[in-house]
C-alpha positions as CSV (number, residue, x, y, z in Angstrom):
1,M,189.8,-4.2,-9.9
2,P,188.6,-2.1,-7.3
3,I,186.6,1.2,-9.0
4,P,187.5,4.5,-7.4
5,L,184.9,7.2,-7.4
6,V,187.3,9.6,-9.6
7,D,190.2,8.4,-11.0
8,L,192.9,11.4,-11.8
9,K,195.4,8.6,-12.9
10,A,193.9,7.2,-15.7
11,Q,193.1,10.7,-17.1
12,Y,196.9,11.6,-16.6
13,A,197.6,8.4,-18.4
14,A,195.6,9.3,-21.3
15,I,197.3,12.7,-21.9
16,K,200.5,12.3,-20.5
17,P,202.5,13.8,-23.2
18,E,200.3,16.8,-23.5
19,I,200.5,17.5,-19.7
20,D,204.4,17.0,-19.6
21,A,205.1,19.0,-22.5
22,A,202.9,22.1,-20.9
23,I,204.9,21.6,-17.2
24,Q,208.3,21.5,-19.2
25,R,207.5,24.7,-21.0
26,V,206.6,26.5,-17.8
27,I,209.5,25.4,-15.9
28,G,211.9,26.1,-19.1
29,N,211.0,29.5,-19.8
30,A,210.7,30.1,-15.9
31,S,207.8,32.4,-16.1
32,F,205.9,31.1,-13.1
33,I,203.7,34.2,-12.3
34,L,200.8,35.7,-14.7
35,G,202.2,36.0,-18.5
36,K,201.6,34.2,-21.3
37,E,200.4,30.7,-20.0
38,V,197.7,32.4,-17.9
39,S,196.7,35.0,-20.4
40,E,196.4,32.3,-23.2
41,F,194.2,29.9,-21.0
42,E,192.2,33.4,-20.0
43,T,191.2,33.6,-23.6
44,N,190.7,30.0,-24.4
45,F,188.1,29.8,-21.2
46,A,186.6,32.4,-22.0
47,A,185.6,31.2,-25.5
48,F,185.0,27.9,-24.1
49,C,182.2,29.5,-21.8
50,R,180.9,31.5,-24.8
51,A,182.0,34.8,-22.6
52,K,183.9,38.0,-23.1
53,H,186.2,37.5,-20.1
54,C,187.9,35.2,-18.1
55,V,190.3,36.3,-14.9
56,G,192.4,33.3,-13.7
57,L,192.7,32.9,-10.0
58,D,194.6,30.6,-7.5
59,S,190.9,28.9,-6.2
60,G,187.2,28.9,-6.6
61,T,187.0,30.1,-3.4
62,A,188.9,33.3,-4.0
63,A,186.6,33.4,-7.1
64,L,183.5,33.7,-4.9
65,H,185.3,36.2,-2.4
66,L,186.2,38.5,-5.4
67,A,182.7,38.2,-7.3
68,L,181.2,39.4,-3.7
69,L,183.7,42.5,-3.7
70,L,183.4,43.2,-7.5
71,C,179.0,43.2,-7.0
72,D,179.5,45.5,-3.8
73,V,178.4,43.3,-0.9
74,K,179.3,45.1,2.1
75,P,178.9,44.3,5.8
76,G,175.6,44.1,7.0
77,D,174.3,42.9,3.6
78,E,172.3,40.1,2.9
79,V,173.0,37.3,0.1
80,I,170.5,34.3,-0.7
81,T,172.1,30.6,-1.8
82,T,171.3,27.4,-1.3
83,T,172.1,25.2,2.0
84,H,172.5,22.1,-0.2
85,T,176.0,23.2,-1.2
86,F,180.0,23.3,-0.4
87,V,180.7,25.9,2.4
88,A,182.8,28.0,0.3
89,T,179.7,29.4,-1.3
90,A,178.5,31.0,1.8
91,E,182.1,31.3,3.4
92,G,182.8,34.2,1.1
93,I,179.9,35.8,2.3
94,S,180.3,35.6,5.9
95,V,184.3,36.7,5.3
96,I,183.1,39.8,3.6
97,G,180.8,40.2,7.0
98,A,177.7,40.0,4.9
99,R,174.8,37.2,6.1
100,P,174.1,34.0,4.1
101,V,170.7,33.8,3.8
102,L,169.8,29.8,3.3
103,V,166.9,28.5,1.3
104,D,165.7,25.1,0.4
105,I,166.1,23.4,-2.6
106,D,163.9,21.7,-5.4
107,P,163.6,18.2,-4.1
108,R,164.0,16.9,-8.1
109,T,167.0,18.7,-9.0
110,Y,168.6,19.3,-6.1
111,N,169.5,23.0,-6.9
112,L,167.6,25.9,-4.9
113,D,164.2,26.8,-5.3
114,P,163.5,29.7,-7.1
115,R,160.2,30.3,-5.0
116,A,162.2,30.1,-1.9
117,V,164.7,32.6,-3.0
118,E,161.8,35.5,-3.7
119,R,160.3,34.5,-0.2
120,A,163.6,35.1,1.3
121,I,164.3,38.7,0.2
122,T,164.5,41.5,2.3
123,P,165.4,45.2,2.2
124,R,168.9,43.9,3.1
125,T,169.5,41.5,0.3
126,K,172.3,42.5,-2.3
127,A,172.8,39.4,-4.1
128,I,171.9,35.8,-5.2
129,I,174.1,33.1,-5.6
130,P,172.6,30.0,-7.5
131,V,174.9,26.9,-7.6
132,H,174.7,24.5,-10.8
133,L,174.9,21.7,-8.2
134,Y,176.6,18.5,-9.4
135,G,177.0,20.4,-12.9
136,Q,173.7,20.7,-13.3
137,P,172.5,24.6,-13.8
138,A,170.2,26.0,-11.5
139,E,166.7,27.0,-12.6
140,M,168.2,30.6,-13.9
141,D,165.1,32.1,-15.8
142,P,163.1,32.7,-13.2
143,I,165.9,33.7,-10.6
144,L,167.4,36.4,-12.8
145,E,163.6,37.6,-13.2
146,I,163.7,37.9,-9.8
147,A,166.9,39.7,-9.6
148,R,165.9,42.2,-12.3
149,T,162.8,43.1,-10.7
150,R,164.7,43.8,-7.5
151,N,167.8,45.2,-8.6
152,L,169.9,42.4,-7.3
153,R,173.3,40.9,-8.4
154,V,173.4,37.3,-9.7
155,I,177.0,35.5,-9.0
156,E,176.6,32.2,-10.5
157,D,178.5,29.4,-8.6
158,A,179.5,27.2,-11.6
159,A,182.6,25.3,-9.8
160,Q,181.0,22.0,-10.9
161,A,179.6,22.8,-14.3
162,H,182.5,23.6,-16.9
163,G,180.5,23.6,-20.0
164,A,176.8,22.7,-18.5
165,E,174.1,24.4,-20.5
166,Y,170.7,25.8,-19.9
167,R,168.7,26.2,-22.6
168,G,171.4,26.9,-24.7
169,K,173.6,28.9,-22.7
170,R,176.7,27.6,-21.0
171,A,177.0,27.9,-17.2
172,G,178.9,31.3,-16.1
173,T,177.2,33.5,-19.1
174,M,174.2,34.1,-17.1
175,G,174.3,36.4,-14.5
176,D,176.4,39.4,-13.7
177,I,179.7,37.3,-12.8
178,A,180.2,33.5,-12.5
179,C,183.0,31.9,-10.2
180,F,184.5,28.6,-11.5
181,S,186.6,26.0,-9.5
182,F,189.7,24.0,-10.9
183,F,190.2,21.9,-8.0
184,P,192.2,18.7,-9.4
185,S,188.7,16.5,-9.1
186,K,186.4,19.0,-11.0
187,N,185.7,18.1,-14.7
188,L,188.1,20.6,-15.7
189,G,190.8,20.0,-13.1
190,A,194.2,21.5,-12.2
191,Y,197.2,19.8,-10.6
192,G,196.8,21.5,-7.0
193,D,194.3,24.7,-6.5
194,A,192.9,27.3,-9.4
195,G,189.7,28.9,-10.3
196,A,188.4,31.8,-12.3
197,L,185.8,34.5,-12.8
198,V,183.8,34.7,-16.0
199,T,182.0,37.6,-16.9
200,N,180.9,39.8,-19.9
201,D,180.8,42.8,-17.9
202,D,184.2,44.8,-18.8
203,E,184.6,46.9,-15.9
204,L,184.0,43.7,-13.7
205,A,186.7,42.0,-15.6
206,A,188.8,45.1,-14.9
207,R,188.6,45.5,-11.5
208,A,189.0,41.6,-10.9
209,R,192.3,41.9,-12.7
210,L,193.3,44.6,-10.4
211,L,191.9,42.9,-7.0
212,R,193.6,39.5,-7.8
213,D,197.3,41.3,-8.3
214,H,197.7,43.6,-5.0
215,G,195.3,46.3,-6.7
216,R,198.1,47.1,-9.1
217,R,198.1,48.5,-12.9
218,D,202.0,48.1,-13.1
219,K,205.0,46.5,-11.2
220,Y,205.4,49.2,-8.4
221,E,201.8,51.3,-8.9
222,H,199.1,50.0,-6.8
223,L,195.5,51.7,-7.3
224,V,193.8,50.1,-4.6
225,V,193.9,47.3,-1.8
226,G,194.2,44.0,-3.4
227,Y,194.9,40.4,-2.8
228,G,197.4,37.6,-3.9
229,Y,194.8,35.5,-5.7
230,R,197.0,35.1,-8.7
231,L,196.3,31.6,-11.1
232,D,199.7,29.8,-11.1
233,A,201.3,29.8,-14.4
234,L,202.0,26.0,-13.7
235,Q,198.5,25.5,-13.2
236,A,197.3,27.5,-16.0
237,A,199.7,25.5,-18.6
238,I,198.0,22.3,-17.0
239,L,194.5,23.5,-17.8
240,G,195.5,24.7,-21.1
241,A,196.7,21.2,-21.8
242,K,193.1,19.8,-20.5
243,L,190.9,22.1,-22.0
244,P,190.8,21.0,-25.9
245,H,189.3,17.5,-24.4
246,L,186.6,19.1,-22.2
247,D,183.9,18.9,-24.4
248,A,184.6,15.3,-25.3
249,W,185.2,14.3,-21.5
250,N,181.8,16.0,-20.6
251,A,179.9,14.2,-23.7
252,R,181.5,10.8,-22.2
253,R,180.2,11.7,-18.9
254,R,176.8,12.4,-20.2
255,A,176.8,8.9,-21.9
256,I,177.7,7.5,-18.6
257,A,175.2,9.0,-16.9
258,D,172.5,7.9,-19.1
259,Y,173.6,4.3,-18.9
260,Y,173.4,4.4,-15.1
261,T,170.0,6.0,-15.3
262,E,168.9,3.2,-17.8
263,L,170.2,0.5,-15.7
264,L,168.9,2.0,-12.3
265,T,165.3,2.5,-13.5
266,N,162.6,0.9,-11.2
267,S,165.7,-0.1,-8.7
268,A,165.7,0.5,-4.9
269,V,167.6,3.9,-5.6
270,V,166.5,7.2,-7.5
271,P,168.4,8.2,-10.4
272,P,169.0,12.3,-10.7
273,Y,166.2,14.2,-12.7
274,V,167.1,16.2,-15.3
275,P,165.0,19.1,-16.9
276,P,164.7,18.9,-20.5
277,H,166.0,22.2,-21.1
278,I,169.2,21.3,-18.9
279,S,172.0,20.0,-20.8
280,P,174.6,19.0,-17.3
281,V,178.1,17.6,-17.5
282,Y,177.7,15.6,-14.4
283,H,180.4,16.2,-12.1
284,I,179.0,14.2,-10.1
285,Y,176.5,11.3,-10.3
286,A,174.3,11.3,-7.3
287,V,171.5,9.0,-6.7
288,R,169.0,8.7,-3.3
289,V,168.4,5.9,-1.3
290,P,164.9,6.2,0.1
291,S,164.6,3.6,2.0
292,G,167.1,4.9,5.0
293,N,169.4,2.1,4.2
294,R,172.5,4.5,2.2
295,D,175.0,3.3,4.9
296,G,174.0,-0.5,4.1
297,L,174.3,0.3,0.6
298,R,177.6,2.3,0.7
299,A,179.3,-0.8,2.6
300,H,177.7,-3.4,0.2
301,L,179.7,-1.4,-2.6
302,K,182.5,-1.1,-0.6
303,S,182.8,-4.8,-0.3
304,R,182.8,-5.6,-4.0
305,G,185.5,-2.7,-4.6
306,I,183.2,0.3,-5.5
307,E,184.1,3.6,-3.9
308,T,181.5,5.9,-3.4
309,G,180.9,9.5,-1.9
310,I,178.3,11.7,0.1
311,H,177.9,15.1,-1.3
312,Y,177.0,16.6,1.3
313,P,175.8,15.0,4.6
314,I,175.4,18.3,6.6
315,P,173.7,21.2,4.9
316,L,175.1,24.6,5.5
317,H,172.3,25.7,7.8
318,L,173.5,22.4,10.2
319,Q,177.1,23.2,10.1
320,P,178.7,24.2,13.2
321,V,180.4,27.2,11.6
322,N,176.8,28.9,10.6
323,A,175.5,28.5,14.0
324,N,175.4,32.0,14.7
325,L,173.1,32.0,11.9
326,G,170.2,30.7,13.9
327,Y,168.7,27.7,11.6
328,Q,167.6,24.7,13.3
329,R,166.9,21.1,12.0
330,G,163.6,21.2,10.0
331,D,164.1,24.6,8.8
332,F,164.9,23.4,5.2
333,P,163.3,19.5,4.9
334,H,164.3,18.8,1.2
335,A,167.7,19.6,1.8
336,E,167.9,17.7,4.9
337,Q,166.6,14.8,3.2
338,V,168.7,14.9,0.3
339,A,171.5,15.1,2.6
340,D,170.5,11.7,4.5
341,E,169.8,10.0,1.3
342,E,172.2,11.1,-1.4
343,L,174.9,8.6,-2.5
344,S,177.6,9.6,-5.1
345,L,178.6,6.6,-7.8
346,P,181.8,6.8,-9.7
347,M,182.0,9.2,-12.2
348,Y,184.8,10.0,-14.7
349,P,185.2,9.9,-18.3
350,E,187.4,6.7,-18.3
351,L,184.9,4.9,-16.7
352,S,184.4,1.7,-19.1
353,D,180.3,0.7,-19.9
354,Q,181.5,-2.5,-18.5
355,Q,182.4,-1.0,-15.0
356,V,179.0,0.8,-15.2
357,E,177.4,-2.0,-15.6
358,M,179.0,-3.8,-12.4
359,I,178.4,-1.0,-10.3
360,A,174.5,-0.9,-11.3
361,E,174.1,-4.7,-11.0
362,A,175.9,-4.5,-7.4
363,V,173.3,-1.5,-6.6
364,R,170.2,-3.6,-7.7
365,S,171.7,-6.5,-6.0
366,Y,171.3,-5.2,-2.3
């Protein structure tokens, strides 16, 4: 049987009664906007993250936008982030009118290099956005120390890191505020777009609740200019049904990743490197194909019915949308090399050990 990169149908089949009951509950009580389903999910996801507050939103992109506003980033300010990430990380910065200042990555972890962050700081720098790429937290201690000494805000892009840990702290609880995506393929995924902000700051959470709902305190009193960024109650109910399974799903992802790494060690691909103080959740299991034969390997796996992915083939500094930033090929060599060599193998909790063995054997046979 073909092995997909992600199998959302398998997840639904495993918890179908719980999902169907959650959907029917929302439809039955016709409470579609905010309400009990949203507030209960916010309480439970905050507890899962070990944080004080969760503010449900309609996407991870909205979370990034609001986080920047809440951290008082304004037109003309600069925000430092990694070039090796999804475009939404920098998109929110540009939408506000600030400048994304991109930096290179650590070639082992693929996360932004704290030393590059420090070199990129200017008098206009207002915030840093570390991305917990592929479900592996960035090196937060030096980033937080840089921010503390320079009076900068730290916004965690935790869109791929639900439940990941850095020195025992869960992703989303180390910076000033954190952004989560619940895109369907995420470790905790909705059945459409959804996202959230997580913070331990009471004031930031209160402002976020105003901004997501047109700046209103009650139905007809609007205190500030806001947005229509509310988390849909139907998606909240689905996420609420899935959340109790998330720790077990993440544990299975770690077991799959460990097995992959065992089987692929001393092969033609380079398995991911994980520092000892980090516990990733493997939203993506990315290997490197340093021989320059990534496309050949990918075609070989496809011929065997194994789907793969590439995250991300074009770094942000080379994206056409960011041409105005003035970066050129060669500016960030580590990120460019990873973009040329990275290959994502199938990763989802329902993947069997036998399937992992088949995938690893197919890789080794190329």
